[in-house]
SERO-4910 file (N, C-alpha, C, O; in steps of 0.05 Angstrom, whole numbers):
BEGIN
 pado doro    nc1    nc2    nc3   cac1   cac2   cac3    cc1    cc2    cc3    oc1    oc2    oc3
  Met    A   -680    326   -214   -647    334   -198   -644    315   -184   -622    304   -189
  Lys    A   -658    301   -165   -634    292   -147   -608    277   -152   -585    275   -142
  Asn    A   -624    265   -178   -592    246   -189   -567    277   -204   -545    274   -216
  Ile    A   -577    293   -200   -555    314   -213   -540    310   -188   -524    294   -197
  Phe    A   -533    313   -166   -534    317   -142   -520    286   -133   -503    289   -116
  Asn    A   -523    267   -139   -525    230   -137   -494    225   -142   -489    213   -162
  Leu    A   -478    231   -129   -445    223   -144   -442    207   -131   -418    202   -129
  Lys    A   -459    189   -115   -449    149   -106   -430    136   -109   -410    130    -96
  Glu    A   -445    129   -145   -439    120   -164   -422    122   -189   -417    109   -210
  Arg    A   -411    152   -173   -397    158   -211   -366    163   -197   -348    155   -212
  Phe    A   -358    171   -178   -333    158   -171   -326    138   -156   -338    129   -137
  Asp    A   -300    130   -165   -298    110   -148   -269    126   -126   -248    135   -136
  Trp    A   -275    126    -93   -267    144    -74   -244    130    -74   -246    124    -50
  Lys    A   -216    115    -84   -198    107    -78   -184    123   -105   -169    142   -101
  Ile    A   -190    116   -124   -179    129   -147   -180    155   -141   -156    162   -144
  Ala    A   -200    186   -131   -206    196   -123   -184    205    -98   -187    229    -94
  Val    A   -164    193    -80   -161    202    -62   -129    193    -75   -111    209    -69
  Leu    A   -119    166    -95    -97    176   -103    -96    197   -122    -73    206   -123
  Thr    A   -115    209   -140   -111    243   -157   -102    263   -134    -80    274   -133
  Val    A   -124    265   -115   -115    302    -98    -85    292    -89    -65    302    -99
  Val    A    -84    267    -68    -59    265    -38    -32    268    -72    -10    279    -74
  Ser    A    -42    258    -86    -13    257   -109     -7    281   -111     10    294   -100
  Thr    A    -23    286   -127    -22    327   -127     -6    343   -108     15    357   -105
  Leu    A    -32    330    -96    -17    349    -68      6    353    -60     19    373    -61
  Val    A     16    321    -48     48    324    -47     64    331    -70     86    331    -59
  Ile    A     67    336    -88     82    337   -100     79    375   -111     97    387   -123
  Leu    A     55    387   -103     46    418   -103     58    434    -75     68    457    -72
  Ile    A     52    413    -56     73    418    -25     96    425    -23    106    443    -10
  Glu    A    108    399    -44    140    390    -42    161    421    -53    183    430    -47
  Arg    A    137    429    -73    144    444    -97    144    476    -74    157    496    -78
  Tyr    A    129    473    -56    129    508    -49    133    504    -10    134    524      5
  Asn    A    135    483     -1    140    489     21    170    467     30    178    448     17
  Ser    A    181    477     57    199    464     78    181    450     99    170    462    117
  Leu    A    178    422     94    174    415    119    195    410    145    192    408    170
  Thr    A    215    409    130    242    397    164    260    423    143    253    440    126
  Ser    A    284    414    155    310    427    149    326    408    121    346    415    109
  Trp    A    313    390    118    329    373     96    310    369     79    290    354     82
  Glu    A    314    378     68    301    373     36    292    338     26    271    332     15
  Thr    A    307    326     31    313    297     14    287    286     37    267    273     30
  Leu    A    292    293     60    264    282     87    242    286     80    224    270     83
  Asp    A    242    313     68    210    327     68    197    314     31    175    321     22
  Arg    A    222    291     15    204    285     -8    202    251      7    189    232     -3
  Phe    A    213    251     24    213    219     35    197    216     48    190    192     51
  Leu    A    183    235     62    156    232     74    130    239     59    110    224     60
  Leu    A    132    263     45    119    272     18    104    248      1     81    240      1
  Phe    A    129    239    -12    129    220    -35    122    199    -21     98    195    -25
  Phe    A    136    175      0    136    160     13    118    148     34    104    128     31
  Val    A    121    161     58    101    156     74     79    167     81     66    152     96
  Ile    A     67    192     74     35    190     67     30    165     55     21    146     67
  Pro    A     37    164     26     18    142      5     23    115     17      1    104     19
  Met    A     41    101     26     42     81     52     28     85     74     19     64     84
  Thr    A     25     98     81     13    110    101    -19    100    104    -32     89    121
  Ile    A    -24    111     78    -56    124     68    -70     87     62    -90     75     70
  Thr    A    -41     77     43    -45     44     39    -59     26     60    -79     13     62
  Leu    A    -36     31     74    -40     20    101    -60     12    119    -64    -11    125
  Phe    A    -76     37    130    -88     59    148   -118     60    139   -136     54    155
  Val    A   -124     71    109   -141     78     95   -152     62     73   -176     62     69
  Phe    A   -136     48     60   -142     30     39   -143      6     51   -159    -11     43
  Lys    A   -120     -1     80   -126    -26     88   -116    -51     69   -122    -73     78
  Glu    A   -103    -48     45    -94    -60     27    -53    -73     29    -39    -54     38
  Asn    A    -41    -93     24    -19   -104     20     10    -86      6     15    -91    -18
  Pro    A     24    -68     20     44    -50     -3     48    -80    -27     59    -71    -47
  Arg    A     45    -94    -28     64   -112    -47     41   -110    -72     48   -119    -94
  Asp    A      7    -97    -68    -14   -101    -91     -2    -76   -101    -19    -66   -116
  Tyr    A     23    -61    -99     27    -23   -104     56    -24   -119     66     -2   -127
  Gly    A     69    -47   -124     87    -57   -133    105    -51   -108    124    -38   -115
  Phe    A    104    -56    -87    125    -63    -59    134    -91    -56    125   -108    -40
  Gln    A    157    -93    -77    154   -134    -85    176   -125   -105    178   -105   -119
  Leu    A    198   -158   -101    205   -163   -122    192   -167   -152    202   -159   -173
  Gly    A    175   -176   -150    165   -180   -174    172   -206   -192    181   -226   -182
  Asp    A    166   -202   -219    184   -215   -237    223   -202   -237    231   -188   -256
  Trp    A    239   -208   -216    256   -209   -222    275   -212   -246    293   -196   -253
  Arg    A    267   -236   -257    287   -239   -283    280   -214   -305    297   -202   -316
  Ala    A    262   -211   -307    247   -196   -324    260   -175   -322    268   -163   -342
  Gly    A    264   -165   -293    265   -140   -286    300   -138   -282    311   -116   -284
  Leu    A    312   -156   -279    340   -159   -289    347   -145   -308    362   -126   -309
  Val    A    332   -162   -331    335   -157   -366    323   -131   -377    328   -127   -400
  Leu    A    310   -116   -366    307    -95   -372    322    -70   -358    331    -51   -371
  Thr    A    324    -70   -338    343    -55   -322    373    -64   -332    391    -49   -327
  Gly    A    378    -83   -343    406    -71   -359    402    -68   -384    424    -67   -393
  Leu    A    388    -65   -400    376    -64   -430    381    -33   -436    397    -22   -453
  Ser    A    357    -19   -412    360      1   -403    376     25   -400    377     49   -405
  Ile    A    386      5   -390    412     25   -376    429     25   -400    433     48   -409
  Leu    A    439      9   -411    457      3   -440    449     19   -464    462     27   -483
  Leu    A    422     21   -458    416     41   -478    414     61   -480    413     71   -503
  Ile    A    412     81   -453    410    104   -448    434    120   -432    438    142   -421
  Ala    A    444    100   -438    473    120   -420    485    139   -440    491    162   -435
  Pro    A    489    123   -470    502    140   -483    484    163   -498    497    184   -501
  Ile    A    462    165   -507    441    187   -503    456    211   -474    469    232   -474
  Leu    A    443    193   -449    447    210   -432    487    220   -431    492    242   -421
  Tyr    A    497    214   -436    524    219   -443    533    249   -457    549    266   -448
  Ile    A    511    248   -492    511    260   -503    497    289   -493    508    310   -487
  Ile    A    475    282   -493    464    315   -480    474    326   -447    473    349   -441
  Ala    A    482    305   -428    495    314   -400    514    335   -421    505    357   -426
  Arg    A    539    329   -432    559    338   -443    557    364   -464    577    378   -468
  Ser    A    534    368   -476    534    385   -503    508    400   -495    498    418   -510
  Asp    A    496    392   -471    467    425   -461    480    435   -445    487    421   -425
  Pro    A    486    461   -447    490    481   -422    469    477   -413    466    455   -424
  Ser    A    451    480   -401    420    475   -388    430    453   -372    418    454   -350
  Met    A    447    432   -373    437    407   -369    471    412   -342    477    406   -319
  Lys    A    478    423   -359    519    422   -346    508    437   -320    511    426   -298
  Asn    A    492    466   -324    485    479   -299    469    473   -272    471    477   -248
  Tyr    A    449    460   -290    428    453   -262    445    424   -248    445    423   -224
  Tyr    A    458    402   -262    472    384   -245    492    388   -241    504    372   -228
  Asp    A    503    408   -249    545    404   -240    544    408   -217    564    400   -205
  Trp    A    523    420   -199    535    430   -163    517    405   -153    530    396   -133
  Gln    A    499    391   -155    486    374   -154    506    346   -140    493    328   -129
  Leu    A    533    345   -142    542    325   -147    548    312   -119    552    288   -116
  Arg    A    547    334    -98    546    331    -73    518    315    -65    512    309    -42
  Phe    A    509    311    -78    478    294    -70    485    262    -76    464    251    -73
  Leu    A    500    247    -82    512    226    -86    517    214    -58    523    224    -37
  Pro    A    512    193    -64    501    167    -75    471    172    -51    449    177    -61
  Arg    A    474    171    -30    462    162     -4    425    187    -11    404    176    -16
  Gln    A    427    217     -8    408    223    -11    394    220    -41    370    222    -42
  Leu    A    408    217    -65    395    216    -86    382    186    -82    358    187    -89
  Met    A    388    162    -73    371    141    -74    350    144    -57    328    141    -66
  Val    A    353    151    -30    336    160    -12    311    177    -37    287    174    -32
  Glu    A    316    190    -56    301    211    -60    283    202    -75    260    205    -70
  Leu    A    294    187   -105    285    162   -114    279    149   -113    269    139   -133
  Phe    A    280    133    -84    261    111    -82    233    109    -68    218     90    -68
  Ala    A    230    143    -53    206    154    -51    191    153    -69    169    141    -69
  Trp    A    205    170    -95    186    181   -127    174    163   -127    151    159   -119
  Glu    A    197    145   -139    197    117   -154    161    103   -144    144     96   -159
  Phe    A    160    103   -120    147     98   -106    118    108   -109     99     93   -105
  Leu    A    114    136   -116     92    146   -116     81    149   -138     59    159   -142
  Phe    A    102    140   -159     91    148   -192     82    115   -203     62    105   -213
  Arg    A    111    106   -196    112     70   -212    101     48   -186    106     24   -181
  Gly    A     88     64   -175     82     38   -143     36     53   -146     15     50   -160
  Trp    A     49     69   -119     28     80   -117      6     79   -143    -10     62   -149
  Leu    A     13    105   -155      1    120   -175     -6     97   -196    -28     97   -208
  Leu    A     15     79   -201     12     65   -228     -9     41   -221    -31     38   -231
  Phe    A     -3     30   -210    -26      5   -200    -45     21   -182    -62      3   -179
  Gly    A    -53     36   -171    -69     39   -165    -98     51   -181   -122     51   -175
  Tyr    A    -82     61   -201    -95     68   -232   -106     52   -238   -130     52   -238
  Ala    A    -83     21   -249    -84      0   -268   -112    -19   -251   -118    -40   -262
  Arg    A   -126    -12   -226   -140    -37   -223   -168    -21   -233   -189    -34   -230
  Lys    A   -171      6   -244   -197      1   -255   -191     12   -284   -209     14   -300
  Phe    A   -161     20   -292   -152     37   -324   -142     17   -336   -145     15   -360
  Gly    A   -126     -5   -320   -115    -36   -330    -85    -12   -345    -74      7   -333
  Pro    A    -81    -17   -358    -52    -17   -377    -52     12   -381    -29     20   -379
  Glu    A    -71     31   -386    -77     59   -392    -74     70   -367    -85     92   -361
  Ala    A    -54     52   -344    -43     75   -315    -24     84   -330    -22    108   -334
  Ile    A     -5     67   -340     23     74   -348     23     97   -370     47    102   -372
  Trp    A     14    109   -382      1    135   -388     -8    157   -363      7    176   -359
  Leu    A    -30    154   -349    -38    167   -336    -11    174   -310    -13    193   -294
  Gln    A     10    158   -311     21    172   -277     52    181   -288     73    188   -277
  Ala    A     42    177   -316     71    195   -325     64    219   -332     83    228   -344
  Val    A     39    243   -330     32    260   -331     43    274   -308     62    289   -305
  Pro    A     22    263   -288     45    295   -271     67    278   -262     76    282   -240
  Phe    A     77    259   -279    115    250   -274    130    276   -286    150    287   -277
  Ala    A    114    280   -307    129    298   -324    131    321   -318    153    332   -323
  Leu    A    109    339   -304    100    358   -294    114    361   -264    122    383   -258
  Ala    A    116    342   -250    141    349   -232    168    358   -235    183    361   -217
  His    A    174    362   -267    201    362   -276    197    382   -283    216    388   -298
  Leu    A    174    410   -282    178    435   -283    207    449   -272    221    438   -254
  Gly    A    210    459   -278    238    480   -267    262    464   -273    285    471   -267
  Lys    A    258    445   -283    285    420   -295    300    437   -320    291    459   -324
  Pro    A    319    430   -335    328    434   -358    301    422   -379    288    402   -374
  Glu    A    297    439   -401    277    436   -417    283    409   -434    264    395   -441
  Val    A    298    405   -438    304    377   -448    306    358   -428    291    339   -434
  Glu    A    314    354   -411    303    343   -395    271    332   -391    261    310   -395
  Thr    A    261    352   -383    228    360   -386    209    348   -401    189    336   -393
  Leu    A    217    352   -429    210    347   -455    213    316   -458    205    307   -480
  Ser    A    223    299   -443    236    283   -448    218    257   -426    218    232   -429
  Thr    A    205    274   -406    193    252   -374    164    242   -390    154    222   -380
  Ile    A    155    247   -404    116    244   -411    137    217   -433    128    194   -427
  Phe    A    156    215   -450    163    187   -446    178    165   -434    174    141   -438
  Gly    A    199    179   -417    211    166   -403    191    153   -370    196    135   -355
  Gly    A    171    170   -369    157    165   -352    138    134   -355    134    116   -338
  Phe    A    130    136   -383    110    120   -406    138     85   -394    135     67   -377
  Val    A    161     90   -415    183     65   -400    185     59   -375    183     37   -363
  Phe    A    190     85   -366    195     70   -333    169     49   -318    172     27   -309
  Gly    A    139     69   -322    118     56   -323    103     25   -332     84     12   -322
  Trp    A    125     19   -359    117      4   -371    129    -22   -353    115    -38   -340
  Ile    A    158    -22   -355    167    -41   -332    165    -39   -306    184    -50   -296
  Ala    A    145    -27   -286    131    -33   -265    116    -56   -265    114    -76   -251
  Tyr    A     97    -38   -298     83    -64   -291     75    -87   -309     55   -101   -310
  Arg    A    100    -86   -323    109   -106   -334    124   -132   -316    124   -156   -320
  Thr    A    138   -111   -292    150   -133   -268    133   -127   -247    147   -129   -227
  Arg    A    111   -121   -240     95   -120   -211    114   -108   -193    111   -111   -169
  Ser    A    136    -92   -204    146    -80   -189    159    -47   -186    159    -41   -209
  Phe    A    164    -34   -178    171     -5   -174    202     -6   -180    216      8   -194
  Leu    A    209    -30   -164    242    -24   -160    265    -28   -177    288    -30   -171
  Tyr    A    246    -29   -210    268    -38   -231    263     -7   -243    279      3   -259
  Pro    A    243      6   -235    249     30   -250    264     53   -226    274     75   -234
  Phe    A    265     45   -199    281     61   -189    310     55   -189    325     71   -179
  Ile    A    322     25   -204    345     27   -198    356     30   -227    379     24   -234
  Ile    A    332     44   -246    348     50   -276    341     86   -269    348    103   -286
  His    A    331     93   -251    327    124   -255    350    129   -229    356    152   -225
  Phe    A    357    118   -219    381    122   -201    409    121   -215    430    129   -206
  Phe    A    405    107   -241    433    114   -254    424    128   -279    442    126   -296
  Val    A    408    140   -286    395    159   -296    406    186   -290    420    200   -306
  Ser    A    395    194   -253    416    213   -249    428    224   -237    425    247   -227
  Ser    A    450    202   -237    468    202   -213    492    199   -247    514    210   -247
  Phe    A    487    191   -261    501    187   -295    503    214   -290    519    228   -278
  Thr    A    481    218   -303    477    254   -314    491    261   -297    515    258   -303
  Ile    A    487    272   -272    509    290   -246    538    290   -258    553    308   -266
  Val    A    540    254   -256    570    258   -254    582    265   -281    607    266   -279
  Val    A    573    271   -304    582    276   -326    583    311   -340    599    325   -352
  Ala    A    558    312   -331    552    339   -326    583    354   -301    597    373   -307
  Ala    A    583    344   -286    608    349   -269    635    353   -277    654    365   -268
  Gly    A    631    333   -307    652    335   -316    677    320   -312    700    324   -318
  Leu    A    657    289   -293    678    274   -281    687    242   -296    699    223   -287
  Ile    A    676    247   -320    673    229   -343    681    246   -375    664    261   -384
  Gly    A    697    243   -385    704    247   -403    715    273   -403    725    283   -423
***
């Protein structure tokens, strides 16, 4: 009976912290307003809290969680190719899908400062903190693992977008894993979101 309750060697406490905290901040953001500014809420939850835990609980260098330029040559190439490949697809979807137009048309007012702050925090949480935290134990499987909460965090957005996020999350994760930096997925994600908003608002085409 004693061994049944001996969990010390069965759980990696850092993996537990990563999983619990990342889940909680997503849920808290969905159900609560911490301040009068939604962008600040997301920055606090998705960046400040994970970074604080990294520095003062894990006592580790943020570079180990993708907070660096990494392989910038590969990063620039992958970022450029990703933007070239995804732009026409985004254009077609944002122009043709009514749910995308209805959801994003009014969000033009968020460009570019608020969107940049939010996505920087968003990418640090998923492609920085979770990806590299999980990778220490699970290796490249962490690319898929971080894509799951990323997809679930899109619930409430247009269906066509939400369904694609498990694959998009994997691609973003692979780029971060390859370059050792979350900055390149951040740049791509910022392009994806801003371009979608602009197209949905009818400012292009």
